N, C-alpha and C positions, 0 to 999 in steps of 0.2 A: 673650547671643547665642542665637538660636533654634536648636534641635537640627535637624540635617540630616534631612530626610524620607527614609526608606528607599524606594528605587525598587522598583517591582513588575516591572521589566523581566526577561524571561526571560534565562537565562544561556547559551544555546547558539545564539543567532542572530548571524549575520554580515551586516552591512548592505552592500548593493550601493552603491558610490560611483562606479563607472565603468560606462558603458553599452556598452562595447566588444562588438560583435556582437549585443547584446540587441535593439537597434532593428531590425536586419535580421531577426533571428529572429522578432520579433513581426510584421513585415511578411509573412514567409513562412508564418506559422502558420495563415493562413486566417481570421483574425478579420474579422468583417464589421461595417460601420457600424451595424448594428441589434443587435449583441450586447450582452448584459449580462455583465460580467466581475467576478469577485470577486478582490481582492488580499488574501491572508491574511498577517497579520504585516507590514503595510505599511511599518513603520519610518519612514524619512524621506520616503517617497513617490516614490522613483526609478521603480519600475515603474508606480506609479499615474499619474505624469505621462506616461509613454510610452503607456500604455493609453488615457488620456483623449483623446489626439489621434486615436484610430482607432476607438473604439467608442461606442455610444449612451450607455452608463452604466457607471461603475466604482463598485463598493462596496468601499471600503478598510476592512478590519477590523484594528484594533490594540488589543492588550490593555492596553498601558501608557497611563496617563492623560496623562502629560506629552507623549508622542509624539502622542497623539490630538489634544491641543490644538494642537500645532505643525502637524499635518496640516490641521486645520480652518482655521488662519490661511493656510497655503500655498495651499489650494484654495478659498478663500472666494469667488473670482470665477469659479469653473468650475461651472456648474450641473449638469453631467453627472457630477460626482464627489460621492459620499456617504461621509462618514466615520462609522464605527461604533466606539465605544469598547466592546469586548466581547471575551470569550474565545471564539474560533471553535469550540472543542470543545463549547461550550454554546450555540452559535448555531443557530437554526432555519434549516434550508436551504429555499430556495424550492421551490415546486411548479410553476414555469414554467421554460422552458429557460434555461440559464446556462452559463458557462465559468469556469475558474479559471486564473489566472496568478499565481504567488506565489513568494516566497523565504521560506519559513517557518522557524521554529526547528528545528534538527536533532532535538531531543529529542521532538518530537511527530510525527515522520515516520510511524511505523506507525499511530498512532491517527488521524492526519489522512487518510491514504490509505484506511483502513478506513471512516471516516465518509463520505468522498466516494463511494467505489465501492459502499458498501452502502446508500446513501440510497434512499428511495422514488423520488425523482427525481434520479438522479446527473447530474453535469455532462456535457455533450456532449464536452468537450475539457478536458484538464488539462495545464498546464505548471508543474512544480515544480522549484526549485533544491534539489538534495539531495546528500548525500555520495555519492561515486561507488559505494562499497560497497553502499549502500542501493539505488541505482538499478539496479545489476547484479542484485540479488536479485529485483527486480520484473520485470526483463527475462529472468531465467533464465540469466544468464551467470556463469561459463562452463558451468554445468550448471543443471538445473531446481532450484527451491526450492519449498517449500510456498507461499510468497507468490506466486511466478510462476504456479504451477499453479492457485491459487484465483482469480487475477486474469484469466488468459488467455481464458477463455470469454466474458468480458464487456468487456474492454478490451484494445486493442493497445498494448503498452508498447515504447517505444524511447527511446534517448538522442539528443537532437537538438542539443546544444550542450555544449561543454566550456569551463568558465570558467578564467581565470587566477586564481591565489590572491590576487594583489594587486588583483583586481576588488572585493574586499571589505574592509571595516573592521569589526573587527580582522581581520588576515589569518588565515584558518583553517589549522589544521594538517593538513587533509585535502584531497583533491581534490574539487571540486564540479562537478556536471554538471546539465544541464536534462533532466529526465525528462518525456516526453510520454505521457499516457494518453488514447487516443482511444476513445471508446465505440463498441463494435460494434453494428451494426444490420442484422439481428437478432442476438442473442447466439447463441453456439455451444451453449449449454445452455439449454433452455427455463426460464422463470421458475419453473414448478411443480416442476422438478427441481433447483433451485439448492441447497436444503438437502441433498438426497440426494447431489449431486455433492460438496459440501463434506465431508460425513461420509465418503464413499468415499475421497477423496483423503487426508484427514487420517488415516483408519484405516490406509491403506497406507503413508503417508509417515512417520508418527511412531510406528510400532509398535516402534521400537528393535530392529529386526532387520537383519542385514547385507544381506539381499537381498529383492527383491520377492516371490520365491517363499515365503520363510519368513514374511514379513509377511502375505501373503494366507492362508497355511495356518493361521495363528493365528486368523483370522476365519472362514474358509470351509471349512477342512478340506482334505486333500490331493487328493481327487477333483475337487472343483469348481475348486480352484486350478489343477490340471493342465489342465483343459479351458478355463478362462478364458485362461490364458497361451498355450495352443496356438491358440486362436481368433485371436490377434493375432500369432502367431509370435514370442513374446517369451521370451528366455532367462530361466529362473527365477533365475539367479545374478546378474542385473543389479541394481545398487543402485537404489532408488527415484529418486534424483536423476539417475541415468543414463538414465531412461526419458523419451523426448521427450514434450512435451505432446500431440502428435497421437496418440501411442499411448495415453496416459492417457485421452484423449477417446474413443478406440475401445473401450478397456476399460470405461469407464463406460457407453457406449452398450449394450454387451452385458449388463453387470451390471444396468442399470436395468430389463431385461426378465426378470430372474430372479424366482423366486417371492417373495412378500412376506416369508416367513420368512427367506429368505437375505438379502434387502435389509435386513431388520431387524438383522442382525448388526453393522452399522456405525452404527446409530442413536445419536445423541448424541455421537459422536466430536468433532464440531466444537464443541459446547457445552463439553465437558470441557476441550478445548484452550484455549478462550477463558477459562474459569474459572482455569486454571492460569497462563495468561499474565497475567491480572489480578493475580496474586499476586507476579509478578516485579517487583523494584525495580531499575531501571537508573539508574546515575549517569553523567552525561555531563559531561566536563570538557574541552571542546574549545576554550575561550576564557576570557579574563579576564572579570571581572564587568562587566555592561553598565552599571553605575552610572557608570563612567568615561566613558561615551559622551555624557552630557548636555551636557558642554562639550567642549573639545578633547581628543583622544585622548591619554592620559598614560602608558599602558603597553600592552604587547603581550600577547596571550593566553598563558596557561600552556601548557606542553607537553601534547600530547595524551596523556591517561592511558588512555582507553578508546576503542578503535576501535569502529566501529558494531557493535552486538551482533546478529550474524546467526545466532546459535545458536537453533534452534527448540525451543520447549518440546514435550515429548512427553507422552503420557498418563501418568497416575499409575503409578509403577512397582509400587505395591502393589495395583493393580487385579487382581482375580481373574477368571479366565476363566469366563464363565457357561456352564452346561451348555446344549447345543443339541440340539434334536430333529433328528437328521440323516437319519433314514430316509426319510420322505416328502419332505422338502425336497430331498434329493439325487436322488430319483427324478424330481421335477419339473424340477430343474436339468438332469438328463441329457436329458430330452425337449427342453428349450430348446436345448441345444448341438447336439443332433441336427438341430434345425430350422435353426439358423444355418449349419450345414455344407451 
């Protein structure tokens, strides 16, 4: 007897098998007959079929070879559906306008959102079925997160649908919602300032200090910190997560006009964070192995062992504070704050 071939199916995806509410959501989503839409982790093609009835072209991307073959057979007679057997995380994104509607594996959430929103040509609109905890992070609920602050200048995040757990097979052990990311036009932070904004927010949010005042003092010193916070009437004892996005945006607007030496104090913060996040290994056990889904479902998912990991990596604890030349820099900063008053 031939040995059973090991499936390459990812182990944290829950397949949609009921379209309760999804059809109405797609109708209300503003998809146009001329749109090109990507379905990431297409699975059995439930979303693909709904999308194919409303848009010009659907590109369904599925990593598993067996499911890709099934998708090709199912949509063989629909010329506006293209099936790609590929890992989306290695897939080259288009340079023409497109949208994304997908129910991706939970364990690629952060990497997927980063790939889409950081692309040279990001999608105009994104609808993703995600764990509720993950979606709340991107929306800044109940308080701001690093993820929400980095996303907000460029995309408007909102939760537009709440699934029932039995909408999926196997039944997930967590609540699932549909997150919408609508690209802002124009963005609230200019493209040339995108890296500086990221470094500024990362430096203030991940400094492992209990308050925004202490976090900024580590970078800018007490004098500049006092003037920066006073300019936006912000309590120095407020936690970084308790500072609304609009205030962060105003802080950055003022900071971006400070002397280059002062702006340089946050340089590289985003890169260091990304490097550290790359070393983190997350284990997701939200469901039973997907090998059992090729035929009839034979067992239910294991108990959730790990909730969505929303702990943010911080900068290396062993990083030493660099010496800063504060004299001339603070003098120039003083002139700037005098001007904004």
